[in-house]
TILO-459037 format. One record per residue: x negated, y negated, z negated of N, C-alpha, C, O, CB in turn; residue in one letter. Coordinates in steps of 0.001 Angstrom, whole numbers, plus 500000, padded with zeros to 6 digits. Each point is the difference from the previous one (the first is absolute). Glycine has a CB too. Layout:
BEGIN
XYZXYZXYZXYZXYZA ...
This chain:
BEGIN
320394131476273018498854499281500515500526498620500315501104499595500362497716502492500586M 500456497544498892499894498386500451499064499339500953498793500244499972501867499671497976I 499907499207502939499276499292500753500443498474500394501142499559500122498272502751500526Y 499381497045499506500025498454499830499838498907501528499201499105500276499580501695497112Y 502158499680503210500367499150501438499655498479500102500704499111499520501260502439500644P 496973498272500457499648498380500000499967499101500951499442500301501056499510500358497631N 501584498161501161500294498950501380498738499542500671498859499749499610503210499230499289A 498685501003502490498992499146500892500215498863500350501200499782500170498312501803500572K 499579497258499515500010498829500902499831500027501362499688501053500555499636498144497743I 500867499628502409499664499488501169499164499305500215500126498847499590501381501405500629N 497198500142500556498851498796500434500382499367501364499438500500500975498523500802497863L 502563498082501300500516499360501333501204500668500578500326501150499704497379498218500813G 502802500032500139501104500599500687500514499324501285500858499120500061499696501639497736L 498770499810503219500745499723501225501176500948500782499918501166500384497891497716499708N 503518499978500005501142500961500769499446499570501328500260498909500508502180501166497908V 496657500983502207499909499700501690501291500223501178500012499203500938497521501615498422V 503212499931500602500883499984500925501301500814499087499927500663498965498141499244503398E 503339499664498660501040500644500188500146501330500068499266500315500937500979497977499815R 500240502654498841499758501621501348501703500043500293500939499279499661496544502956499038R 502377499036502135501255499760500746500577500862499293500779500697500651498769498607501572R 500378500951496608500958500637499271500273499451498878500148500718499011499326500999501897D 500657496847499003500120498957499149499127499832498988500173499009499290501772501161501242G 496819500833499138498531499658499375499524499059499806500417499216500853499178502046499802Y 499771498293498744498665499406500284498486500536499480499637500455498916502029497727501107H 497452501498501525498454500643499199499325499269499185500061498778500136499455502293501575N 499910499344497544499305499353499210498280500334499881499498501124500000502955498737498952L 496943499044500965498313500275499529499789499200498267499872498786499842498999500956503382E 501136501041495914499192499918498421499486500836499178500412501130500264500729497621499687T 498413501239499497499282500931499190500552499746498618500241498953499399497632501128502076V 502265501299498176500749500624498505498771499881499385498876500208500458503116501669500036F 498357497764498417498488500335498897500703500220498525500782499166499544497129498935501770Y 501719503149497964500485500409498942500038499278498968499260499023500120500267502590500656P 501257498459497817499811498623499152500369501050498610500813500925500003500145496341501837I 498275502326497132500700500936498766501081499692499353499821500042498783498338500451500797P 502737499258500689501253499759499624500709501357499958499905500697501010500018496949499931L 500925502912497790500620501070500450501075500445499753500541499440499047497884500853501078Q 502281500699500457501211500586499273499882501448499382499006500690500227502267497898501376D 499699501823497663499683501111499641500725501527500228500739500344499078498431497825499614A 500699502711502369500896500949500217499267501332498691498825500356499911501922498721503329I 500564501434495833500106501516499549500728500979500656501217499918500168498557499204497982E 499709501573502136500513501536500599499821500590499195498985500079499308500654500063502610L 502032500789497961499887501065499311501051500984500554500841499672500837498214499032497201Q 500829502543501421500713501507501074501084499815499043499895499908498777498116502308502278V 503227497734499779501355500440499123499829501144499491499595500948500672501892498030500560I 498822501110497392500293501424500044501629500703500080500431500760500867497273498993497805G 502910499782500280501555500259499637500723498362500602499664498827500167499851503145497105D 501860499086502912500920498729500318499654499205500880499947498778499868500606501189498274D 499152500731502942499888499271501486500769499084500391501017500533500444498363501156500184V 500691496893499464500954499387501041500243500705501066499282500791500611500077497328498817P 502116501402500814500606500297501400499000499542501287499768500713500976502714498891497847E 497130499412501010498364499734501030499178500007500150499282499577500906501028499910499313C 499545501029498881498793501163499974498503499078498924499035500649499596501843500697503711G 499265497264496452498984499392499351500401499243499100501212499800499917497626500337501691Y 500395499327497611500432498685499106499015499052500333498843500272500323502171500871497662R 499702497243501888498949498783500054500402499096498926501147499635499741498427500422502782L 499703499733497081500113498913498757498892498827500343498821500338500100501882501633497886K 499676496651502193499663498996500221499646498819498783500854499612499202500364501353502825V 497621498634497987500097499040498633498807499120500260499258500228500955501789501517497151M 498785497419501201499386498924500160500915498881500804501054499688499446496789501799500380G 501822497847501509500527499363500708500847500909500892499620500719500924498669497594498698D 502924501498499903501137500974500681500606499679501311500480498900500274500105501519497535L 499372500506502914500119500133501708501501499629500230500824500228499114497319501897501359L 502250497246500837500975500020500308500433501294500652499111500844500116500550496882499784D 501797502648500639499881501273500744500346501227499198500000500093498773498274498835502543G 502058502119499685500222501615499375498709500635499888498990499661500617503251500763500498T 497898500866497750499095500494500047499367500190501534498984499468500449501914501311497296P 500169500299503032500064499958501301498862499326500861499199500573500738503081499547498621E 497810498809500430499577498576500784497936499923499630499066499639500716504215498636498606D 496782502299499142498446500012499283498748500593501074499951501173500369501350499417497041N 497807498446502961498926500830500648499621501075499094499766500879500828499364497226500447L 500720502257497948499289501290499168501324500801500582499614500822500832498768498276496470V 503069500931502530500633500922499992500240500294501706500747500949500241500161498492497104V 498585499906503707499855499930500956499027501112500510500225500908500800500551496840498823K 498154501955499741498533500702500153500362501645498873499522501072500372498481495863499898A 502729502997498618499895501200500067501091501060500670499887501220499881498799497912498297Y 502552500109502656500662500765500508499209500458501201500158501180500314501836497851498654K 497199500252501741499102500405501074499076500954500396499635500561501033500775497829498685L 499165501586498254499090501063499813500751501748500219499801501012500672498851496933497494I 502351501512500701500632501325499836500731500830500962500285501193499890499771497857498275K 500306499838503158500457500630501129499169500945500840500153500966500748501073497166499154S 497646500967499510498756501443500979499108501588499295499422500956500518499747496398500724D 501180502163497168499274500774499298501267500389498794501081499440499818496169499373500906F 502180502271498621501204500444499370499705500141498596499906501018499315500921500110502665D 498991497149497603499485499720498530501609499671498948501112499504500182496007499150500964I 502091501995497721501211499562498893500560498588500091499456499068500592499435502433497787E 502805498432500653500024499024499868499431499019499318499699500190498821501504500820501817D 498564497833499956499039499026498615501019498838499386501105499824500513496189500247500875C 502333499296497686500084498617498840499180499078500764499012500558500476501059500593496983S 500042497445502843499087499097499555500356498904499396501011499351500267497955501410501182F 500225498984497715500192498447499334498845498988500464498771500064500006502305501009497743N 499864497967502634498956498823501110500064498923499405501025499322500074499390501347502173L 498359498876496930499444498731499455500146499242501347499735500380501141498488500457496828Y 502269497991501583499837498813501476499692498673499122500575499458499056501557501563503049K 496633498693498681498911498995499339499859498795501061500133498781499894498380503232498779H 501074499083502688499833498932500793501136499547500905500633500811500677497168499892499131I 502482497804500195501286499095500254500056500704501700499239500160500953500405496976497129P 501772503130501542501041499995501528499985498536501469499983498770499961501931502576497756T 498098499401503092499987498493500846499108499076500002500017498807500306501804501319499395G 497363500613499902498629498844500226498864499987501718499653499209500877500165501377495850A 500027500710502925499215500347501208498504500513499559498873499807500456502535498344500977G 499033502471497647499083501273499343499985501070500071499115500737499565500850498382499393L 501278501275501760499732501469500228500338501137498974499731501201499989498567497765501254G 502397500210497891500210501100498716500788501351500391499650501159499780500516496749498549G 500953501635502289500661501253500359499234501132500765499871501137499545502008497377500475G 497666501102501085499125500621501054499288500679499338500044501141500460499899497390501070S 499146501386497289499094500399499104500694501201499076499633501161499818499196496365500302S 502352501714499352500660501075499154500414501547501271499536501108499733501760496427498164D 499388502303503096499984500806501109498741500862500080500048501220499843501363497095501248A 497107500807499235499301501001500041499438500619499181499701501185500147500275498084501214A 499786500080497670499837500578498826500515501696499125499399500820499307500581496460501040F 501372502590500162500927501308499752499542500959500968499955501186499672502154497622499563T 497482500761502125499622501074500835498708500295499769499584500874500760501903498602500813V 497552500023497482498930500760499621500077500647498485499401501042499732499346497431501950K 501933500912497495500702500637498908500640501747500328499686501066499472500961496063499879A 500079502635501444500898501167500299498935501277500171500016501096499439502028497325501859L 496842500922499878499285500368500661498672501236499034499397501060500169501559496329501464N 499219501550497400498856500503498736500740501038499234499639501175499936499111496454499618E 502437501815499797500774500911499207500522500997500769500162500973499264500341497421499273R 499907501895502791500225501549500120498811500526501033500240500784500918502617499067498701F 496160499744500172498899500524500861500318500090501383499351500900500533499911500307497670H 501352498306502426500708499836501246499036500665501360500254500803500897501020496818497898L 496978501225500644498953500286500528500006498734501556499343500199501022500702502865497653N 500561496121501163500596499030501154498963499096500111499825499256499035502657500850500548L 496703499774501489498394498947500365500470498852499937501213499826499884497432501387501783S 500375497657498408500075498935499948501327499433501213501023499319499918496206500858498983V 502223500370501909500670499441501553501667500421499864500873499202500340496603501394501457E 502778500517497758500968500768499358500870499377499400501099499989500553497609501422499266D 501196498049499216500433499044499257499751498624500315500648499238499283499210502368499323M 499443497865502199500822498787501017500656500209500691500860499166500284497984499881499792E 501094502233500587501216500249500984501606499718499099501016499403500356497232502733501159K 501485498424497498501840500220499295499815498820499355501191499832499737499571502878499616Y 498540496034500031499509498658499576500946499112501127500852499135499794496310501559499223A 502324499890502250500457498826501188501492500118500274500684499044500365497008501066500941S 502660500827498544501172500142500171501412499164499262501120499765500454497392502249500092I 500890497697498208500586499930498930499713497857499983500637499289499224498803504156499451L 499844496164502020500158498358500173498486499846500470499046500482499389502943498626498522G 497917500041503434498908499723500603498782499493498879498988500594500372502627498888501824A 498109499842496827498549500094499692500049501641499069499002500717500073500341496012499795D 501427503564499609500028501415498760498624500378500548499300499744499021503561501464500570C 496419499180501230499129500848500397498788499598499487499016500668499684502197499893502135A 498999498216498142498546498939499420499307500554498823498823500345499900502333497436500688F 499948502244498393499980500486498868499331501164499808499237500166499048502496498756500783F 498470501816500916499462501648499537498579499888499865499401500266498958502323501185502387I 497552498015500081498508499973499662499475498630498926498935500069499387500774501197503259R 500995497813497279500409498643499358498175499270500074499299499648499051503413501371498854N 497015498967503368498915499233499998500294499008501031500652500333500990497817501410498177R 500992496765500641499965499231500894499943500274501988498897500125500531500137499027496883P 502124500897503351500124499771500798500614498842501034500951499335499590498574502530499269V 499990497905502363500214499450501278501856500501500216500066501122500502496755499148500548M 504023499352498776501256500571500095500696498733501364500396498849499818499768502467496976A 499750499550504609500829499739500788501345500828500299500584500747499215497388498301501378T 502414500610500866501542500313500524500939499529498958499932498815499676499452503310501632G 501762498897497942500468498920499277499845500114498375500918499958499181500657499761502845I 497044500433497724499421499956498681499576501778499497499717500354498856501985497038500559G 498384503674502067500185501385499559498720500075500944500604500749500769502255500151498567N 496082498991501180498791500631500267499213499006499595500092498792499783500439502691501984E 498349499703498173499326499044498954498421500421500389499817501018500669502272498905497093F 496799499270501803498651500405500520499240499501498994500310498974499395500008501004503022H 498653500703497340499383499231498514499121499037499955499308499767500991500881502026498187H 499735497774500130499335498181499663498742500274499484500422500855499221501739497738499942I 496745501397500638499208499608498636499765498610499889499373499110500574499459502944499411D 502170498169498730500212498930499372500045500011498390500782500735499396500276498823502758L 498249499770497344499753500273498285500120498235499655499442499037500526498415503669499267S 503437497437498741500313498866499795499557500452498174500410499134499227501711499911503260L 497491501574497146499451500973499220499355498757498614499036499346500398500294502971502057K 501084497390496196498789498991499657501422499124499740500243499748498820496856500562502839G 503666499306499152500564498707500289501263500019499151500577501073499823498435498654502607K 501333499429497168501390499824499342501599499501500649500091499015500733497977500516497653T 502614500946501389501396500148500687500825499570499459500550500696499147499097500822501656I 500849497034499467501493499277499072500834500830500756499551500030501146500143497171498234V 501373503530500506501535500003500457501023499118499501499803499576498861499727502503501376L 501682497488500445501036498944499956500902500534500493500092500589501077498816497667499016V 502059501486498842501380500470501338500781499298499037500013500373498827499850502360502638K 500936496063499017501219499410499932501413500698499853500264501143500373498330497495500797P 502081500661498350501733500590499999500379499809501443500953499291500324499943499882497130D 498273501530503492501046499193501135499860500998501029498901500459500310500764496826499291V 501448503073500952499833501679501294500029499321501320500933499372500500500730502778498238F 497450498025501621499970499443502019500075501560500633499418501079499889498408496300500280V 503435501924500666500111501320500738499155500542501196500066499452501100501985500023498162S 497413501255500581499449500357501351500124499768501630499156499819500878500862501362497426T 501499498910501695500687499767501031499862498217500485499571499420500997502036502917498110A 498977497254499661499453498223500691498259499846499746499517498929500367503179499517498662D 496745502168500608498358499358500287499730500679501068498968499568500512500001499998497254A 501532501391502866499803500441501700500485499045500899499315499665500966501004502640498599Y 500847497194500214500706499164500473499439498612500195500193499211500925501361502216498199R 497639498451499692499031498364500005498693500288500581499159499170499654501748499782498044G 498595502092503186498936500045500418500168500248501298501040500521500403498070499969497677V 499491499033503066500311499736501219498743500812500111498892499725499541502627497962500934T 499008503797500503498158500557499539499521499629501015500505499552501030499417502555497697P 498599498177500832499126499507501306498163500930499660499579500224498866502144496494501398R 497876503478500428499070500585499838498697499146499258499857498914500562501289502455501398R 498246498764497350498969499479499266498944499782500515499502501044500423501289499758498176P 498131497625501716498709499863500757499498500900499508499818500862500860499865497082499609E 499828502485498186498629500244499660500748501752499322501007500192499318497312496557500028H 500825504086501128500342501215498997500205500313498248499045500361499312499776500077502735S 501895499458497661500149500041498483499071500490499131499594499424498991502336500741501550L 497630501258499993498524500622499371498626499545500238499062500457499346502136501307500818I 498619497153500957499089499557500069500099498391498387499086499806499199500724501568504205D 501272497974496626500311499441499096499780500124498712499531499240499152501469500601502270L 499418501256498559499804500832498076498530500091500249499498499036499421502878502974499804L 496585498783501439498855500050500268499169498533499390498879499859499510501961501894502585A 500115497409498150499208498717499661499897499527498100500964500179499255500073498966503622A 498133500483496821499692499517498590501937499960499383501036500003500663495946498083500039P 502914501900498628501547499948499099499949498616499697501210499803499889499030502599498818I 499374496794501137500015498650500181500840499299500913500861499158499746497209501236499604E 501491500160501967500510499017501213501410500703500336500579499474500951496849499782500237T 503271501888498183501188500767500446500970498734499732500972500141500742498419502684498614W 500738495923499832500695498878499466500901499469501329501189499706500126496783499655497898K 500854500662502926500069499020501405500160501318501021500400499636501106497730497867498264D 501710503567500553500103500599501163501212501490500158500462500577500984496775498280499101T 502927501330498482500898501463499918501015499386499417499988499155499105498431502878500561V 502860498672501161500942499211499898501335501079499689499897501068500602498789496913501025V 502484501872497551501321500783500175500978499277500553500778499181499511498791502051498735N 500264499248503016501301499436500888501516499348499530500554498963500365498341502861500867D 501611499435497616501318499689499665499845498497499078500977499252499958499886503625500090F 497626496681499100500044498510499434500790499164500623501127499804499546496864500360499836E 501562499172501799500821498799500508501510500131499830500561498959499656497661500686502015T 502324501122498452501857500014500341500037500593498305501046499711499419499821501224504027S 498590499480496120500560500629498353499827498675498974500758499381499254498178503520501022V 499810497018500057499598498450498923501070498893500171500573499568499000496701500627501349F 503098499192501255501085498921500187501193500695499181500666499095499498498552499867503059A 501171501966497201501400500283499390499649500445499011501032500308499403500299500100502196K 497554499917497616500053500365498832498365498919499616498916500487500323502816502511499919Y 498312495702499133499206499382499983499061500538498372498855499798499596502733498278502314P 499655502693497513499379500535498650498924501138500235499354500521499091502919498959499704E 497666500707501998499023500963500777498297499709499891499033500422499365503106499741502366I 498249498599499569499180499152500246498924499446498758498786500132499850503099499494501935A 499028499790497529499546499360499175499491501184498519499430499509499026502216498157502285A 498551503296498729498408501313499797498972500425500644498985500454499472502237500358499813I 498932499094501619498591499666500442499384499034500368498849500034500434501475501409499924K 500373497563499513499189498635499786499151500087498420498900499568499656503215498882501940D 498777502187497783499158499606498700498862501469499889498922499888499416503491498431499035R 497955502791502090498734500663499884498721499068500449498939499971499378502423502258501045M 498881497130500586498583499769499926499554498710499579498864499612500271501019501916501341Y 501159497588497565499795499154498948499288500701498925499299499420499171502641499328501452D 498287502668499424499236500751498671498601500316500222499169500259499129502895500861500246L 497714498819502225498391500802500460500199500712500365499171500899499857499589498855499082G 502627500594501963499879501415500857498619499797501260499551498900500322503648501614499377A 496497500323500651498671500351501252501465500335501159499992499574501155496990502077497211V 504069499084501111501130499896501207501290500304499198500015500320498812498473500587503388Y 502458498971498504501433499981499993500932499955500770500038499264500986499332500146497796A 501546501408500855500827500483501210501298500682499583499991500716498998497880499623502296A 503551499435499608500842500565499822499852501782500238499341500368500972501629497105499483M 499471503265498906499841501836500660501194500159500883500987499312499738497968502027497986S 501070499298503064500830500071500669501207499087500212499904498799499747499072503015499816G 502179498734500903501164498595500080500348499633498840500988499286499830500105501285502039S 498147499861497140500209498906498515500734500659498908499918501210500211500337496653501176G 500436501904497523499539498718499697498461499518498786499617498993499404503314500966501273S 496688501271499470498333500052499212499063499230500233499614499881501162500536501991498808S 499502497716499433498552499185500658498440500249499339500004499705498804501795498292501639V 497288502327499895498987500503499392498839498816499897500028499076500813500735503385500040Y 498133497605498035498884499124500230499058500943499967500212501048499391500495496853499698G 498138501869501546498841501033500020498716498766498945499901498825500352500797502936502891I 498564498727495669499506499126499219498226500781499904499584501130500256503273497950498319F 496719500110501109498792500529499419499655500525498953499198500916499821500503497957501198D 500938500517498223499917501076498201501942499269499555500785499228500550495130500451497931K 504077500920500610501595499993498933500576498662499850499358499343499181499829502496499203P 501911497466502180500643498813499235500465500054498878500866500812499677499583498645501958V 499026499650497564500621499885498569501295499460499965500468499301500899497441500399498234E 502594500577499975501517499421500046501324500069501031500985499304500246497487499384498699H 500951502568501502500640500263501506501721499801499494500806499093500204497003503062501093I 502289499204497932502060499708499904500257498546499035501046499832499374499811503388500356D 498155495912500270501054499070499471499620499035500877500655498976499800499756501561497750E 498679499339503482500066499182501227501615500560500947500791499190500483495907500602499546T 503416501252500021501106500708500599501080500588499289500548501042500359497917499288501010F 501873498955497536501010500289499077501107500113500908500191499253500960498892499605496996A 501806502339501619501343499663500851500232501101500884501120500442500254498566497094499774G 498980503004500548499556500831501210500184501143499597500475500112498870497988498624502052Y 501287502253499709499092501147499773498724499733500995499900499714501193502181502045498138F 496913498492499509498882499683500037499042500898499587500220500373498847500677497773501049C 497764502525500788499305501125499527498873499367500171500014498908500569501267503088499894R 497381498635499024498616499862500170499362500857500254499888500804499074500205497939499889Q 499150501606502325499524501525499949498265499655500690499801499221500932503205502418499614R 496217498920498939498394500660500728500609500898500755500805500858499637497254499098498539E 501466499786503071500094500280501532498475501530499566499001500042499283501965496424502587L 499850504639499230499226501132499893499205500569501253499312501015499887502336499366498390E 
């Protein structure tokens, strides 16, 4: 069984306030995009490892041990509550890490969905969301995998009627690592003057002047290369462009596909997709 965890982008991101627990309350919209990893799930027959699972990662290799991988964490979480067989996972990473695209969170959520289907656990959507939320703040988003307004620490979801179907997204990630902790240190929390929902309900052509990512100011100051990518998106005719999450990826939304995009952003991770 093969599953295809997809990425997401942030449409606007307001850091509203610092919480007593040290985290921050946010307002942002998560929007799923068709950029995917792949997870192959198989039952181990013979020669079961002592740990009870196998994980092979291909594509963009990840730092850390298998125990740190969210696929393994999701598997162990489900296995702690259900008598499921030992499993082997082949994970092909295509969604870049450290990019604000939620690739690891999506891998975790899709593992929960895969195990539910493979072993007929009869978990409801709400049940799967509860498991996914244990694995990470935004993991549960990928269970339903539809646009939502996210509040709290990015873990409280509210349905939003928003569609970019038919638009083209260009996604570019430079070889730059942005520390999430540093990104937060560069932001002064504030409550926005206007509702993000209302701003996104306006024509997309207005978003350039109204819909902001609060991380951009400090991140762009430290990494002007990321700011230059956003400027280039507008030069190419994007109707809206922004950094996703705390970076370092930047996306541009276009009315139609952009020619020679790979040459334009040569040397960077660059993908162009039609939005669904």
